[in-house]
ZASE-955083 format. One line per 4 residues: number of its first residue (from 1); for each residue x, y, z of N, C-alpha, C. Coordinates in nm, 3 decimals, always signed. Example, Ala and Ser with C-alpha at 12.3 -4.5 7.8 and 13.67 -1.06 7.14 Angstrom:
<nodes>
1> +1.319 -0.569 +0.780 +1.230 -0.450 +0.780 +1.320 -0.330 +0.780  +1.285 -0.225 +0.708 +1.367 -0.106 +0.714 +1.290 +0.003 +0.787
</nodes>
This chain:
<nodes>
1> +0.912 +3.626 -3.149 +0.978 +3.507 -3.100 +0.887 +3.384 -3.112  +0.759 +3.402 -3.076 +0.665 +3.291 -3.085 +0.647 +3.246 -3.230  +0.650 +3.342 -3.322 +0.633 +3.310 -3.464 +0.746 +3.220 -3.514  +0.867 +3.241 -3.466 +0.980 +3.157 -3.507 +0.964 +3.013 -3.458
5> +0.897 +2.994 -3.346 +0.874 +2.859 -3.294 +0.757 +2.791 -3.364  +0.657 +2.869 -3.402 +0.538 +2.814 -3.463 +0.561 +2.783 -3.611  +0.645 +2.861 -3.676 +0.668 +2.845 -3.820 +0.715 +2.705 -3.858  +0.814 +2.644 -3.792 +0.854 +2.507 -3.828 +0.739 +2.406 -3.810
9> +0.657 +2.427 -3.709 +0.543 +2.338 -3.687 +0.443 +2.350 -3.802  +0.414 +2.470 -3.846 +0.322 +2.491 -3.958 +0.377 +2.430 -4.087  +0.504 +2.446 -4.111 +0.566 +2.389 -4.231 +0.558 +2.237 -4.227  +0.583 +2.178 -4.113 +0.575 +2.033 -4.097 +0.433 +1.983 -4.123
13> +0.334 +2.054 -4.071 +0.194 +2.015 -4.093 +0.160 +2.022 -4.241  +0.203 +2.126 -4.309 +0.176 +2.140 -4.452 +0.243 +2.029 -4.533  +0.364 +1.995 -4.499 +0.435 +1.888 -4.569 +0.366 +1.755 -4.546  +0.325 +1.726 -4.424 +0.256 +1.600 -4.395 +0.122 +1.594 -4.466
17> +0.052 +1.705 -4.475 -0.076 +1.708 -4.546 -0.055 +1.682 -4.695  +0.051 +1.735 -4.751 +0.080 +1.715 -4.893 +0.121 +1.571 -4.921  +0.175 +1.502 -4.823 +0.222 +1.365 -4.841 +0.118 +1.262 -4.798  -0.006 +1.304 -4.778 -0.107 +1.209 -4.732 -0.128 +1.100 -4.837
21> -0.160 +0.983 -4.788 -0.175 +0.867 -4.876 -0.319 +0.860 -4.926  -0.334 +0.832 -5.053 -0.466 +0.823 -5.114 -0.532 +0.692 -5.076  -0.660 +0.699 -5.041 -0.737 +0.578 -5.014 -0.780 +0.517 -5.147  -0.824 +0.392 -5.143 -0.871 +0.328 -5.265 -0.991 +0.404 -5.321
25> -1.081 +0.446 -5.235 -1.198 +0.521 -5.279 -1.161 +0.651 -5.349  -1.062 +0.722 -5.297 -1.018 +0.847 -5.359 -0.959 +0.821 -5.498  -0.880 +0.715 -5.509 -0.819 +0.681 -5.638 -0.927 +0.644 -5.740  -1.025 +0.566 -5.697 -1.134 +0.527 -5.786 -1.210 +0.652 -5.832
29> -1.237 +0.740 -5.740 -1.314 +0.861 -5.773 -1.237 +0.961 -5.857  -1.109 +0.982 -5.826 -1.034 +1.091 -5.890 -0.941 +1.048 -6.003  -0.888 +0.926 -5.998 -0.783 +0.887 -6.092 -0.828 +0.797 -6.207  -0.941 +0.732 -6.193 -0.994 +0.654 -6.304 -1.067 +0.752 -6.395
33> -1.028 +0.761 -6.521 -1.081 +0.867 -6.608 -1.223 +0.843 -6.659  -1.289 +0.738 -6.615 -1.424 +0.708 -6.659 -1.520 +0.715 -6.541  -1.646 +0.735 -6.571 -1.751 +0.734 -6.471 -1.764 +0.593 -6.415  -1.724 +0.573 -6.290 -1.737 +0.441 -6.226 -1.877 +0.433 -6.169
37> -1.963 +0.363 -6.241 -2.103 +0.353 -6.202 -2.124 +0.252 -6.089  -2.051 +0.140 -6.099 -2.066 +0.034 -5.998 -1.938 -0.047 -5.989  -1.893 -0.073 -5.868 -1.780 -0.162 -5.847 -1.836 -0.303 -5.834  -1.788 -0.392 -5.921 -1.838 -0.529 -5.923 -1.756 -0.619 -5.832
41> -1.622 -0.608 -5.841 -1.537 -0.702 -5.767 -1.396 -0.645 -5.755  -1.329 -0.676 -5.644 -1.188 -0.642 -5.623 -1.113 -0.773 -5.603  -1.020 -0.801 -5.692 -0.940 -0.924 -5.686 -0.799 -0.889 -5.642  -0.758 -0.940 -5.526 -0.623 -0.914 -5.475 -0.519 -0.979 -5.564
45> -0.417 -0.904 -5.600 -0.303 -0.954 -5.677 -0.177 -0.900 -5.611  -0.063 -0.950 -5.657 +0.064 -0.904 -5.605 +0.074 -0.752 -5.625  +0.097 -0.680 -5.518 +0.114 -0.535 -5.516 -0.012 -0.453 -5.540  -0.131 -0.514 -5.529 -0.251 -0.434 -5.547 -0.377 -0.514 -5.568
49> -0.470 -0.456 -5.646 -0.595 -0.521 -5.678 -0.631 -0.494 -5.825  -0.701 -0.591 -5.883 -0.765 -0.569 -6.012 -0.910 -0.537 -5.978  -0.954 -0.422 -6.025 -1.088 -0.373 -5.997 -1.176 -0.398 -6.120  -1.284 -0.473 -6.102 -1.383 -0.496 -6.207 -1.497 -0.399 -6.180
53> -1.529 -0.316 -6.280 -1.633 -0.216 -6.257 -1.714 -0.189 -6.383  -1.828 -0.126 -6.364 -1.915 -0.086 -6.473 -1.900 +0.064 -6.493  -1.885 +0.104 -6.619 -1.879 +0.245 -6.653 -1.991 +0.277 -6.751  -2.046 +0.395 -6.738 -2.150 +0.440 -6.829 -2.084 +0.527 -6.935
57> -2.106 +0.493 -7.063 -2.042 +0.563 -7.174 -2.145 +0.606 -7.278  -2.103 +0.692 -7.368 -2.191 +0.738 -7.476 -2.120 +0.719 -7.610  -2.200 +0.691 -7.713 -2.151 +0.694 -7.850 -2.262 +0.753 -7.937  -2.248 +0.745 -8.067 -2.347 +0.806 -8.156 -2.484 +0.738 -8.149
61> -2.494 +0.622 -8.085 -2.622 +0.553 -8.072 -2.685 +0.570 -7.935  -2.620 +0.644 -7.846 -2.678 +0.669 -7.714 -2.587 +0.630 -7.600  -2.647 +0.620 -7.482 -2.572 +0.587 -7.360 -2.587 +0.437 -7.332  -2.479 +0.377 -7.283 -2.480 +0.235 -7.252 -2.381 +0.209 -7.139
65> -2.398 +0.097 -7.072 -2.306 +0.052 -6.967 -2.215 -0.055 -7.025  -2.090 -0.054 -6.981 -1.996 -0.158 -7.020 -1.908 -0.191 -6.899  -1.859 -0.312 -6.896 -1.775 -0.358 -6.786 -1.628 -0.346 -6.827  -1.544 -0.307 -6.734 -1.401 -0.295 -6.762 -1.321 -0.318 -6.633
69> -1.190 -0.312 -6.644 -1.102 -0.338 -6.530 -0.998 -0.227 -6.515  -0.945 -0.216 -6.394 -0.835 -0.125 -6.365 -0.740 -0.195 -6.269  -0.612 -0.159 -6.276 -0.512 -0.211 -6.183 -0.479 -0.099 -6.085  -0.513 -0.121 -5.959 -0.481 -0.026 -5.853 -0.365 -0.083 -5.773
73> -0.257 -0.009 -5.771 -0.136 -0.055 -5.704 -0.129 +0.008 -5.565  -0.089 -0.073 -5.468 -0.071 -0.022 -5.333 -0.140 -0.106 -5.229  -0.165 -0.041 -5.115 -0.236 -0.104 -5.005 -0.291 +0.005 -4.914  -0.370 -0.034 -4.815 -0.434 +0.065 -4.727 -0.332 +0.140 -4.642
77> -0.222 +0.077 -4.609 -0.121 +0.140 -4.523 -0.037 +0.242 -4.599  +0.010 +0.205 -4.719 +0.098 +0.293 -4.795 +0.026 +0.384 -4.893  -0.101 +0.357 -4.918 -0.179 +0.436 -5.013 -0.194 +0.363 -5.145  -0.280 +0.418 -5.230 -0.315 +0.356 -5.357 -0.287 +0.450 -5.473
81> -0.267 +0.390 -5.591 -0.254 +0.467 -5.715 -0.313 +0.386 -5.830  -0.365 +0.456 -5.928 -0.417 +0.391 -6.048 -0.297 +0.362 -6.137  -0.256 +0.236 -6.146 -0.136 +0.199 -6.220 -0.168 +0.139 -6.357  -0.295 +0.130 -6.389 -0.332 +0.065 -6.513 -0.345 +0.161 -6.630
85> -0.339 +0.106 -6.747 -0.374 +0.180 -6.868 -0.526 +0.175 -6.875  -0.589 +0.287 -6.880 -0.734 +0.292 -6.869 -0.800 +0.295 -7.007  -0.885 +0.198 -7.031 -0.966 +0.195 -7.152 -1.086 +0.104 -7.129  -1.178 +0.108 -7.220 -1.292 +0.019 -7.214 -1.327 -0.026 -7.355
89> -1.397 -0.135 -7.364 -1.448 -0.188 -7.490 -1.596 -0.217 -7.469  -1.668 -0.228 -7.579 -1.810 -0.262 -7.566 -1.852 -0.353 -7.680  -1.914 -0.462 -7.643 -1.969 -0.557 -7.740 -2.115 -0.582 -7.705  -2.191 -0.615 -7.803 -2.329 -0.658 -7.781 -2.332 -0.809 -7.805
93> -2.389 -0.882 -7.710 -2.399 -1.027 -7.724 -2.517 -1.073 -7.641  -2.592 -1.169 -7.693 -2.709 -1.221 -7.621 -2.672 -1.323 -7.515  -2.550 -1.378 -7.522 -2.511 -1.483 -7.428 -2.409 -1.435 -7.325  -2.289 -1.393 -7.373 -2.180 -1.357 -7.282 -2.081 -1.266 -7.355
97> -2.034 -1.165 -7.288 -1.928 -1.083 -7.347 -1.794 -1.130 -7.291  -1.692 -1.121 -7.375 -1.558 -1.165 -7.335 -1.460 -1.054 -7.366  -1.388 -1.010 -7.263 -1.285 -0.908 -7.278 -1.157 -0.961 -7.216  -1.044 -0.922 -7.274 -0.914 -0.959 -7.218 -0.829 -0.833 -7.205
101> -0.750 -0.828 -7.101 -0.659 -0.716 -7.080 -0.536 -0.769 -7.009  -0.425 -0.699 -7.022 -0.302 -0.735 -6.952 -0.244 -0.608 -6.891  -0.214 -0.615 -6.762 -0.149 -0.505 -6.692 -0.005 -0.544 -6.665  +0.084 -0.448 -6.679 +0.226 -0.471 -6.655 +0.270 -0.378 -6.543
105> +0.346 -0.433 -6.448 +0.397 -0.356 -6.335 +0.550 -0.357 -6.342  +0.608 -0.238 -6.351 +0.753 -0.223 -6.364 +0.811 -0.161 -6.237  +0.936 -0.194 -6.207 +1.004 -0.130 -6.095 +1.056 +0.007 -6.139  +1.120 +0.078 -6.048 +1.168 +0.214 -6.077 +1.279 +0.217 -6.182
109> +1.339 +0.101 -6.212 +1.442 +0.094 -6.316 +1.387 +0.049 -6.451  +1.256 +0.026 -6.457 +1.194 -0.015 -6.583 +1.192 -0.164 -6.607  +1.226 -0.244 -6.507 +1.224 -0.389 -6.522 +1.085 -0.442 -6.486  +1.036 -0.535 -6.568 +0.906 -0.594 -6.546 +0.907 -0.674 -6.416
113> +0.816 -0.640 -6.325 +0.803 -0.712 -6.199 +0.683 -0.806 -6.198  +0.578 -0.768 -6.268 +0.455 -0.843 -6.259 +0.374 -0.827 -6.389  +0.327 -0.937 -6.444 +0.239 -0.938 -6.561 +0.106 -0.993 -6.515  +0.000 -0.916 -6.538 -0.131 -0.953 -6.488 -0.233 -0.965 -6.602
117> -0.246 -1.082 -6.664 -0.349 -1.100 -6.766 -0.485 -1.124 -6.700  -0.588 -1.062 -6.754 -0.722 -1.071 -6.696 -0.822 -1.102 -6.807  -0.914 -1.193 -6.779 -1.026 -1.219 -6.869 -1.153 -1.193 -6.788  -1.248 -1.124 -6.850 -1.367 -1.083 -6.776 -1.481 -1.053 -6.873
121> -1.599 -1.033 -6.819 -1.712 -0.998 -6.903 -1.842 -1.003 -6.825  -1.950 -0.989 -6.900 -2.085 -0.993 -6.843 -2.160 -1.111 -6.902  -2.232 -1.182 -6.817 -2.314 -1.294 -6.859 -2.453 -1.237 -6.890  -2.490 -1.239 -7.017 -2.616 -1.179 -7.060 -2.733 -1.276 -7.053
125> -2.707 -1.404 -7.074 -2.813 -1.505 -7.077 -2.836 -1.564 -6.938  -2.962 -1.569 -6.898 -2.997 -1.632 -6.770 -2.969 -1.782 -6.771  -2.962 -1.841 -6.891 -2.939 -1.985 -6.902 -2.796 -2.028 -6.872  -2.702 -1.936 -6.876 -2.561 -1.972 -6.850 -2.541 -1.986 -6.700
129> -2.495 -2.103 -6.660 -2.476 -2.134 -6.517 -2.330 -2.133 -6.474  -2.238 -2.151 -6.571 -2.096 -2.147 -6.537 -2.017 -2.097 -6.657  -1.896 -2.048 -6.630 -1.807 -1.999 -6.734 -1.679 -2.079 -6.726  -1.648 -2.152 -6.833 -1.528 -2.234 -6.841 -1.424 -2.162 -6.926
133> -1.301 -2.166 -6.880 -1.190 -2.101 -6.950 -1.086 -2.207 -6.984  -1.037 -2.200 -7.108 -0.937 -2.295 -7.154 -0.809 -2.219 -7.186  -0.698 -2.266 -7.131 -0.568 -2.207 -7.163 -0.519 -2.264 -7.296  -0.416 -2.206 -7.351 -0.363 -2.254 -7.479 -0.310 -2.397 -7.470
137> -0.268 -2.438 -7.351 -0.219 -2.575 -7.336 -0.331 -2.674 -7.300  -0.456 -2.628 -7.309 -0.570 -2.717 -7.287 -0.619 -2.727 -7.145  -0.557 -2.657 -7.054 -0.599 -2.661 -6.914 -0.735 -2.594 -6.900  -0.826 -2.658 -6.828 -0.962 -2.609 -6.809 -0.978 -2.554 -6.668
141> -1.034 -2.433 -6.657 -1.063 -2.375 -6.527 -1.200 -2.310 -6.531  -1.256 -2.290 -6.415 -1.386 -2.225 -6.405 -1.367 -2.083 -6.350  -1.436 -1.988 -6.410 -1.430 -1.850 -6.362 -1.533 -1.830 -6.252  -1.501 -1.742 -6.160 -1.593 -1.707 -6.053 -1.703 -1.618 -6.112
145> -1.828 -1.650 -6.082 -1.940 -1.568 -6.126 -1.979 -1.475 -6.010  -1.990 -1.348 -6.041 -2.023 -1.246 -5.941 -2.161 -1.191 -5.975  -2.252 -1.204 -5.882 -2.388 -1.157 -5.905 -2.412 -1.025 -5.834  -2.463 -0.930 -5.910 -2.499 -0.797 -5.858 -2.639 -0.764 -5.907
149> -2.697 -0.656 -5.856 -2.829 -0.614 -5.903 -2.827 -0.581 -6.052  -2.712 -0.529 -6.100 -2.701 -0.487 -6.239 -2.678 -0.605 -6.335  -2.650 -0.724 -6.282 -2.629 -0.840 -6.369 -2.530 -0.939 -6.311  -2.492 -1.034 -6.396 -2.393 -1.135 -6.356 -2.267 -1.114 -6.438
153> -2.155 -1.123 -6.370 -2.025 -1.096 -6.431 -1.930 -1.209 -6.394  -1.818 -1.214 -6.464 -1.712 -1.310 -6.431 -1.577 -1.242 -6.451  -1.477 -1.296 -6.382 -1.340 -1.245 -6.396 -1.244 -1.352 -6.348  -1.130 -1.361 -6.417 -1.026 -1.455 -6.376 -0.892 -1.400 -6.419
157> -0.793 -1.412 -6.332 -0.657 -1.371 -6.362 -0.588 -1.488 -6.431  -0.526 -1.464 -6.545 -0.454 -1.568 -6.616 -0.471 -1.556 -6.767  -0.390 -1.633 -6.840 -0.395 -1.636 -6.986 -0.489 -1.747 -7.030  -0.594 -1.709 -7.103 -0.691 -1.808 -7.151 -0.721 -1.781 -7.298
161> -0.734 -1.889 -7.375 -0.756 -1.879 -7.519 -0.903 -1.889 -7.556  -0.980 -1.966 -7.480 -1.120 -1.990 -7.512 -1.205 -1.969 -7.388  -1.320 -1.903 -7.407 -1.418 -1.885 -7.300 -1.550 -1.943 -7.346  -1.612 -2.024 -7.259 -1.741 -2.083 -7.292 -1.838 -2.062 -7.177
165> -1.957 -2.013 -7.211 -2.065 -2.007 -7.114 -2.140 -2.139 -7.121  -2.153 -2.207 -7.008 -2.215 -2.340 -7.003 -2.355 -2.329 -6.945  -2.451 -2.386 -7.019 -2.591 -2.385 -6.972 -2.618 -2.501 -6.881
</nodes>
């Protein structure tokens, strides 16, 4: 008789455990397919964050670090998921690297809800003091520079045609 009363409680506990919401840290650790060496910056966007991070990669010339981005959808209350297409690029430059990516967020019916263009990179030259971004219509904006022990980085949400490191 006691078993019949306890069984529904055990089933409920198992179902709730299976439905637990993933934290941002869990998603970064388990769902991003690359080694996340360092988190540089989290930029809040509609329905989530754009995560700027450093990943350590290997190729035929050895191991190197490169900066990349991911789109994490959700919030702390409802949980997080890796909603981005995951990839990285690597360039060598003595002054500044420039990468662009666009994330698309669709509703459950396949309709585009949010387009998130991102421009980002690493500032390699100590002489560069600011990063200016120009849109195709000529609008000029300044990117936020993020300083970490591993280096100086920049990131900005938006469509930009030209990036200049200013000394």
